[in-house]
N, C-alpha and C positions, 0 to 999 in steps of 0.2 A: 426549913419547910419539909414536910413529909410528902410522900408520893400521893397520898389521898387528896391533899389540897391542890397539888399540881394537876392531878387527873381531873378534878372538878373544874379548875380554871380552863384547861384545854377543852373540856366538854362544853363549857359555857361559850367560849370563843367560837367553837365550831357551830353551835346552834345559832349564834348571832350572825356569823358569816353566811350560813345557809338561809336564814331569814332575809338578809340583805340581798342575796342572790335572787331569791324568789321575788322580792319587791322590784328589783331591776328588770326581771323578766316580765312582770306584769306591766311596769311602766313602759316597756318597749312596745306594748300592744296598744297603748293609748295614742290615737292619731295625732293629737295636738303636740304631744311631747316628741314625736318623731321629727317635727318641723323645727325644733330648737336647733340653732346653729345654722339654719338656712333662711333666717328672716332677713328682710331688707334692713340694712344698717349693720349687719355682721360683716366684718372685714376679713377677706381672704386674699392673701397675696401669695402667688406661686411663681417661682422662677426656676431656673435650671439648677437643680440640687438644693433648692431652698423653698420652704413654705412657712407661712406665718398666718395664724388664724386668731382673730380677736372678736369674740362674740359679744359685742357691746349691747345690742338690743336684746338679745336672749338673756343676758345677765340682769339687765334692768327689769325685764318682765318677770323673771324668777324672783328677784328681790321684792318687787311689788306684791306678788302673789304670796310669798312667804311672810311678808310683813302683815298683810291682811289676815292670813290664817293664824299666825301666832298672836296677834292682837285679840282676835275672837276667842282663842283658847285661854289666854290670860284673863280676859274679862269674865269668862265663864267660871274659871277657877276662883277668882277673887270676889265672887258674888257674896253679899252679906246674907 
């Protein structure tokens, strides 16, 4: 591989990381998303020198939302 292709790959990876960082910053401002992990049903166990967090309800909610969104997108793409 030559330096030109390596440079392009590094540039593309940097742009993707910057876009991902921007999206995460935008998602942090959405009030509903800041409550994820604090929903009733999310298990948090804390002890002396030990902590365990199992976000059961948050993961179910995210799964349902992503399933609906992806189904809508796939149906729009596969239109005759």
